[in-house]
C-alpha positions in Angstrom: 33.0 2.1 -32.3 32.2 -1.4 -31.8 28.8 -2.7 -33.4 25.9 -3.2 -31.1 24.4 -6.7 -31.6 21.1 -6.7 -29.8 20.1 -10.1 -28.6 16.8 -11.2 -27.6 16.1 -10.6 -23.7 14.5 -14.2 -22.0 11.1 -13.9 -21.1 10.5 -13.9 -17.4 9.7 -17.2 -15.9 6.4 -18.0 -14.0 2.8 -18.9 -15.1 2.5 -18.5 -18.9 0.2 -15.8 -20.3 -3.5 -16.5 -20.9 -3.1 -14.0 -24.1 -2.3 -16.2 -27.4 0.6 -14.6 -29.0 0.5 -14.5 -33.0 3.2 -16.7 -34.5 6.2 -14.9 -35.7 6.7 -14.9 -39.5 9.5 -17.2 -40.4 10.6 -14.6 -42.8 11.3 -11.9 -40.0 13.2 -14.6 -38.2 15.4 -15.6 -41.4 16.1 -11.9 -42.0 16.8 -11.3 -38.1 19.3 -14.3 -38.3 21.0 -13.1 -41.4 21.3 -9.5 -39.5 23.1 -10.8 -36.8 25.5 -12.7 -38.8 26.3 -9.2 -40.6 26.1 -7.5 -37.4 28.8 -9.7 -35.9 31.0 -8.6 -38.9 30.7 -11.8 -41.0 31.8 -10.3 -44.4 28.6 -9.8 -46.6 29.7 -11.8 -49.6 28.6 -15.0 -51.2 25.9 -16.7 -49.8 25.4 -14.4 -47.0 24.9 -11.5 -49.3 22.7 -13.5 -51.7 20.5 -14.9 -48.7 20.2 -11.5 -47.3 18.9 -9.9 -50.3 16.5 -12.7 -51.1 15.1 -12.6 -47.2 14.7 -8.8 -47.5 12.8 -9.4 -50.8 10.5 -11.6 -49.4 9.2 -9.5 -47.0 9.1 -6.5 -49.3 8.8 -7.6 -52.8 7.9 -4.4 -54.4 10.1 -2.0 -52.4 12.5 -1.3 -55.6 9.6 -0.7 -57.9 7.6 1.4 -55.4 10.7 3.5 -54.5 13.2 3.8 -57.2 10.9 2.7 -60.0 9.0 6.1 -59.5 11.8 8.4 -59.7 12.5 10.4 -62.7 16.0 11.8 -63.6 18.0 14.0 -65.9 17.2 13.8 -69.4 13.8 11.9 -68.8 15.6 9.0 -67.3 13.5 6.1 -65.6 14.6 3.0 -64.2 12.5 0.7 -66.1 11.7 2.5 -69.3 15.0 3.9 -70.0 16.9 0.3 -69.4 14.1 -1.2 -72.1 14.9 1.6 -74.3 18.3 1.1 -74.7 17.7 -2.3 -75.4 16.1 -1.2 -78.6 13.6 -4.1 -78.6 11.2 -4.7 -81.6 8.1 -6.7 -81.9 8.2 -10.2 -82.0 11.6 -10.4 -80.2 12.2 -13.0 -77.1 12.9 -11.3 -74.0 14.3 -12.8 -70.6 14.3 -10.4 -67.5 16.8 -11.7 -64.9 15.9 -11.0 -61.3 12.5 -9.5 -62.3 11.3 -8.5 -58.8 7.8 -7.4 -59.0 7.9 -7.0 -63.0 8.6 -3.2 -63.7 11.1 -4.0 -66.5 9.6 -7.3 -67.4 6.2 -5.2 -68.2 8.0 -2.8 -70.3 9.6 -5.2 -72.3 6.3 -6.8 -72.8 4.8 -3.6 -74.2 7.7 -3.4 -76.6 7.6 -6.7 -78.2 3.9 -6.7 -78.5 1.8 -9.7 -78.5 3.8 -11.6 -81.1 6.8 -11.4 -78.9 7.6 -13.3 -75.7 8.9 -12.2 -72.3 10.0 -14.5 -69.3 10.8 -13.0 -66.2 12.9 -14.8 -63.6 13.5 -14.3 -59.9 14.7 -16.4 -57.1 12.0 -15.2 -54.9 8.6 -16.5 -54.6 7.0 -13.6 -53.0 8.5 -11.5 -56.0 7.1 -13.7 -58.3 3.8 -13.7 -56.7 4.0 -9.9 -56.7 4.8 -9.8 -60.6 1.7 -11.9 -61.3 -0.2 -9.5 -59.5 0.9 -6.6 -61.0 1.0 -7.9 -64.7 -2.0 -7.6 -66.8 -3.0 -11.0 -68.6 -3.2 -9.6 -71.9 0.8 -8.8 -71.9 1.2 -12.5 -72.0 4.4 -12.3 -69.7 5.7 -15.9 -68.4 6.8 -15.9 -64.6 9.1 -18.6 -63.6 10.9 -18.8 -60.2 14.5 -19.4 -61.3 18.0 -18.6 -60.2 20.4 -16.6 -62.6 23.2 -19.2 -62.3 21.0 -22.1 -63.7 18.4 -21.0 -66.6 17.3 -24.6 -66.6 14.6 -25.1 -69.1 15.4 -22.1 -71.2 17.2 -23.6 -74.7 20.4 -22.7 -76.1 20.1 -19.6 -78.4 16.6 -18.9 -78.2 16.7 -15.6 -76.4 17.2 -12.1 -78.4 17.7 -9.7 -75.5 18.1 -10.0 -71.6 17.5 -7.3 -69.2 18.7 -7.1 -65.7 17.5 -4.0 -63.5 19.8 -3.4 -60.2 20.4 -7.2 -59.9 24.0 -7.9 -60.7 25.2 -6.6 -57.7 23.2 -9.3 -55.9 24.4 -12.3 -57.6 26.8 -14.6 -56.1 28.5 -16.1 -59.0 28.7 -13.4 -62.1 30.9 -15.6 -63.9 28.2 -18.4 -64.1 25.3 -16.0 -64.7 27.3 -14.8 -67.8 27.9 -18.3 -69.0 24.3 -19.0 -69.0 23.5 -15.7 -70.6 25.7 -16.6 -73.1 24.3 -20.0 -73.6 20.6 -18.9 -74.1 21.2 -15.7 -76.2 21.3 -16.1 -80.2 24.2 -15.0 -81.8 23.8 -11.1 -82.0 21.7 -11.1 -79.1 22.3 -8.6 -76.5 22.1 -7.9 -72.8 21.3 -4.7 -71.2 21.4 -4.1 -67.5 21.4 -1.4 -65.0 23.7 -1.0 -61.7 24.0 1.6 -59.0 27.0 3.6 -59.4 28.1 5.2 -56.3 31.5 5.9 -57.3 29.9 9.0 -58.9 28.3 10.8 -56.0 27.9 14.4 -55.9 29.9 15.8 -53.0 26.5 16.7 -51.3 25.1 13.3 -51.8 28.6 11.9 -50.5 28.2 13.7 -47.5 24.8 12.2 -46.8 25.9 8.7 -47.5 29.0 9.0 -45.4 26.7 9.5 -42.5 24.6 6.5 -43.6 27.9 4.5 -43.7 28.7 5.6 -40.3 25.5 4.1 -38.9 26.2 0.9 -41.2 29.6 0.5 -39.8 28.4 0.7 -36.1 25.2 -1.5 -36.5 26.3 -4.0 -39.7 29.7 -3.7 -40.3 30.1 -6.8 -42.0 28.0 -5.0 -45.0 31.1 -2.8 -45.6 33.0 -5.8 -47.4 32.1 -7.4 -50.5 30.4 -5.7 -53.1 30.4 -2.6 -51.1 33.9 -2.3 -51.0 34.7 -2.9 -55.0 34.3 -0.7 -58.0 30.9 -0.4 -59.8 30.3 -3.2 -62.3 32.0 -3.5 -64.8 34.8 -1.6 -63.5 36.1 -4.3 -61.1 38.5 -6.5 -62.7 36.9 -9.3 -61.3 33.4 -8.3 -62.9 35.1 -7.8 -66.0 36.7 -10.9 -66.1 33.5 -12.5 -65.6 31.7 -10.9 -68.4 34.6 -11.2 -71.0 35.2 -14.6 -70.1 32.1 -15.5 -71.0 32.6 -14.5 -74.6 30.4 -11.5 -74.6 31.5 -8.6 -76.6 32.8 -5.3 -75.2 30.6 -3.3 -72.7 29.1 0.0 -73.5 28.2 2.3 -70.6 25.5 4.9 -70.4 25.5 7.1 -66.9 22.4 8.8 -65.7 20.8 9.9 -62.4 17.7 9.5 -60.6 16.5 12.0 -58.5 14.7 12.0 -55.2 13.5 15.2 -53.7 13.4 14.6 -49.9 11.6 18.0 -48.6 11.6 16.6 -45.2 12.2 13.7 -42.8 9.1 11.7 -43.7 10.0 11.9 -47.5 13.7 10.7 -46.9 12.5 8.0 -44.8 10.1 6.7 -47.2 12.9 6.3 -49.5 15.4 4.8 -47.4 13.0 2.9 -45.0 12.6 0.1 -47.9 16.2 0.1 -48.8 18.8 -3.1 -48.4 20.4 -0.5 -46.0 17.7 0.0 -43.5 16.8 -4.0 -43.6 20.6 -4.5 -42.4 20.0 -2.4 -39.3 18.4 -3.3 -35.7 15.7 -1.0 -34.6 18.5 1.3 -33.0 20.5 1.4 -35.9 17.2 2.2 -38.1 16.6 5.3 -35.6 20.2 6.6 -36.0 19.8 6.2 -39.5 16.5 8.2 -39.5 18.6 11.0 -37.4 21.2 11.1 -40.1 18.5 11.8 -42.6 16.7 14.3 -40.9 19.8 16.5 -40.4 20.3 16.4 -44.1 17.0 17.6 -45.5 15.5 19.1 -47.5 17.6 17.7 -50.1 17.4 16.6 -53.7 19.4 13.3 -53.8 21.1 12.4 -57.2 21.2 8.6 -57.3 23.9 7.5 -60.1 23.0 4.7 -62.2 24.8 3.0 -65.1 23.2 1.3 -67.8 25.3 -1.7 -69.7 24.8 -3.2 -72.9 26.8 -6.1 -74.6 26.0 -9.0 -76.8 26.7 -12.3 -77.9 29.2 -12.0 -81.1 27.7 -13.5 -84.0 
């Protein structure tokens, strides 16, 4: 089935309406512009992928924390607490949280290092930084900066004990440049702990559900099926492995876990998916079809596979 790209319908000519129309949010226009490119089949890689993630985050900066951040999982796993726990932070350490979003992992790190430690959260999205400020109590002493992970300007060489990154590696344009910058700012022996989604490990029942989801994406946003979506999960993809190891980082440890989303009915399923990047890729008809796919699979307990990664700067 060919993708259905819906174009704006021109307004009828005639006398202008006397009713003033509210201005359209430029962030909405930007997301629509990028969505049109993806719908037309332009591969969702590089600048397009990064710009889309940035535009979607600008419209809903707390989406990840409000949805995935609230899920529990096997063995008591949680998205932010488990990430910071595997980092084994201790008081007085200096932490950099890359792609901090609304600050879920950043705040967890701040609690771990205490008032004598320091935590910097960075994100390329202005709205995410604003949300992080709003959600972070002043006594935690977290510093937030508007900054891209590829250019950690202002962070001195060998000044960081630990870098955390929650579900952000997949959205980076240049993982090689990011790895080089992480190596630069880490002290010798300093570590990196990250989480990534691992759709290579879906259970059969969950794979069936996501098969229906991908069919909707193929119809309405076929460009999204290229790029990261067509590659193995980080760090299994050879290009990703070369980027991380080429920077001089040590061998990567991996720990697999699952977050569990109990979707008792269509509304519960839509509450999770409607704020995802998948839904943001779709036009109104595509979102309606996505909701229909979800309705056909509920009730359902969705096991979302997460992979935690840990490496360090040798020394």
